C-alpha atoms as one frame of an Amber mdcrd trajectory, in Angstrom:
protein
  15.586  28.935  56.262  18.262  30.398  54.000  16.259  32.026  51.020  17.336
  30.217  47.197  17.894  32.396  44.161  17.641  30.800  41.725  20.122  29.803
  38.782  18.678  31.893  35.507  18.339  29.106  32.384  21.662  29.388  30.676
  21.532  30.325  26.710  20.570  27.711  24.321  22.911  27.123  21.770  20.785
  28.483  19.120  20.977  31.680  21.278  24.295  31.673  21.447  24.490  30.870
  17.419  22.147  33.775  17.033  24.086  36.151  18.754  26.884  35.164  17.279
  25.465  35.776  14.249  24.091  38.971  14.950  26.906  40.329  16.190  29.139
  39.213  12.801  26.669  41.396  10.763  26.684  44.203  13.236  30.264  44.525
  13.421  30.714  43.722   9.250  27.702  46.128   8.140  29.911  48.850  10.186
  33.150  48.630   7.968  31.306  47.754   4.489  29.920  51.229   5.689  33.159
  52.931   6.373  35.399  51.116   4.491  33.586  49.525   1.118  33.732  46.014
   0.743  36.995  45.404  -0.951  38.884  47.058   1.589  37.042  45.536   4.917
  39.181  41.926   5.729  37.101  39.402   7.566  39.857  39.255  10.248  38.631
  43.112  10.627  35.423  41.496  11.293  36.176  38.804  13.644  38.314  41.274
  15.868  34.957  44.665  15.709  32.941  41.485  16.687  35.078  39.785  19.737
  35.251  37.140  17.445  37.339  34.608  16.450  38.251  34.132  12.321  37.207
  30.825  12.609  34.714  30.912  14.736  33.462  33.392  11.201  33.848  30.808
   9.117  31.350  28.559  10.709  28.690  31.066  10.634  29.165  31.885   7.288
  30.979  30.320   4.033  33.035  33.458   3.352  32.759  37.559   3.203  30.594
  37.459   0.474  27.966  34.995   2.092  28.307  37.739   5.304  27.776  40.749
   3.054  25.089  39.638   1.610  23.384  38.276   5.317  24.162  42.039   6.309
  22.440  43.632   2.748  18.847  40.571   3.296  19.100  42.628   6.569  18.800
  45.896   5.578  16.308  44.579   2.887  14.136  43.260   5.772  14.090  46.420
   7.361  13.027  48.271   4.267  10.604  46.087   3.684   9.025  45.638   7.418
   9.236  49.402   7.710   6.809  49.530   4.883   4.578  47.146   6.435   4.031
  49.343   9.694   3.267  52.512   7.005   0.663  50.788   5.695  -2.205  49.025
   7.656  -5.243  47.063   6.846  -7.616  49.716   6.849  -6.027  52.095   4.067
  -7.477  52.245   0.367  -5.154  50.337  -2.059  -3.857  54.328  -3.442  -3.305
  55.258  -0.432  -0.921  52.716   1.035   0.707  52.900  -2.380   1.414  55.956
  -1.843   2.472  55.819   2.320   4.528  52.564   1.450   5.963  54.995  -1.016
   7.243  57.368   1.708   8.367  54.698   4.130  10.989  53.767   1.276  12.154
  56.640   0.930  12.660  57.375   4.716  13.656  53.921   5.593  16.690  54.518
   2.878  18.499  57.536   4.732  19.184  55.232   7.730  23.011  55.540   7.361
  24.732  53.470   4.963  21.542  51.917   4.146  21.772  53.525   0.751  25.904
  52.589  -0.328  25.320  48.721   0.953  22.279  48.529  -1.351  21.934  50.129
  -4.124  26.187  50.990  -4.999  27.540  48.045  -2.792  25.487  45.753  -3.502
  25.275  45.470  -6.983  28.870  45.937  -7.424  29.889  43.151  -5.197  26.850
  40.051  -5.795  25.423  41.508  -9.382  22.219  42.270 -10.717  20.402  39.109
 -10.736  21.051  38.468  -6.660  20.336  41.952  -5.871  17.505  41.569  -7.653
  16.542  38.247  -6.171  16.735  39.827  -2.709  14.891  43.176  -4.153  12.320
  40.664  -5.103  11.546  39.246  -1.777  11.620  42.419   0.257  10.452  45.487
  -0.905   9.567  44.972  -4.633   7.516  42.660  -3.867   5.252  44.991  -1.793
   5.498  47.756  -4.757   4.331  44.900  -6.892   1.511  43.516  -4.357   0.590
  47.326  -3.698  -0.069  48.104  -7.921  -2.004  44.827  -8.049  -4.560  45.806
  -5.307  -5.061  49.316  -6.408  -5.762  47.810 -10.689  -2.886  49.909 -12.086
  -1.669  49.327 -15.198  -4.749  46.473 -16.518  -4.196  46.550 -20.132  -2.519
  49.273 -20.913   0.774  47.793 -19.209   2.134  44.771 -18.282   2.121  45.096
 -14.157   5.439  43.931 -13.853   7.231  45.737 -15.964   5.625  48.957 -14.238
   6.525  47.595 -11.102  10.339  47.110 -11.618  10.628  50.871 -13.797   8.779
  52.426 -10.989  10.869  50.710  -8.184  14.224  51.580 -10.082  12.786  55.546
 -10.110  12.511  55.062  -6.689  15.941  53.627  -6.281  17.320  56.375  -8.173
  14.959  58.586  -5.500  17.095  57.536  -2.969  21.134  57.731  -4.297  19.565
  61.293  -4.967  18.435  62.108  -1.398  21.669  60.044  -0.293  24.030  62.690
  -2.418  22.625  65.592  -0.455  19.767  66.498  -2.891  16.590  68.452  -1.449
  14.739  65.341  -0.052  11.165  67.308   0.267  12.089  67.770  -4.422  12.792
  64.236  -4.351   9.771  63.096  -2.221   7.508  64.822  -3.820   8.468  64.399
  -7.688   8.398  60.705  -6.775   4.499  60.853  -5.302   3.780  62.894  -8.555
   5.081  59.966 -10.651   3.111  57.539  -8.542   0.397  59.645  -8.766   0.339
  59.638 -13.042   0.481  55.689 -12.688  -2.014  55.072 -10.911  -4.523  58.136
 -12.277  -7.365  60.064 -11.099  -9.004  59.405  -7.780 -12.119  57.327  -8.095
 -15.033  59.271  -7.544 -17.101  58.065  -4.276 -20.151  57.450  -4.841 -22.413
  59.401  -2.176 -24.540  58.260   0.619 -27.745  57.246   0.584
């Protein structure tokens, strides 16, 4: 009998939709990084993605909506990098330190600092950027401080988390601008350790 070859199943509408959205997001990211938000047009994005302009507006309300989705994806990647660097077996103090290192490392991805810390606030406004930040890496920092019992009665935890987050953002900007990365990382870890206070003494084994 002749052998029959099974026909591979066709992609579902959902898969095609996700593929198209991803192509638009990736094309937009490249243009936003190389040209900036203001100098990038939706026809350019559509051409770069190999998709019609009508399809772009089917998936996104406008250029600003597409830009926001680019930023959300970048912020989620940062949060994922922090999560991967902080396995559960670490102590809260160790997790904060390793997560801080991971944040600065993930922000060195080309274009990421410009998107999240320069273009983002200018286009979306500070409130919307802070909302994205709070839902991703900033929330990780706050949880880490809470687990490490930092702040307590001496300083409000929310305020401390916001200020440390701002310091980490400035550190990422300094590194992106060409400052010595090792010096900046060392300074940020010193600052975090001041917030953590002296490491608790471990009880001697019985």
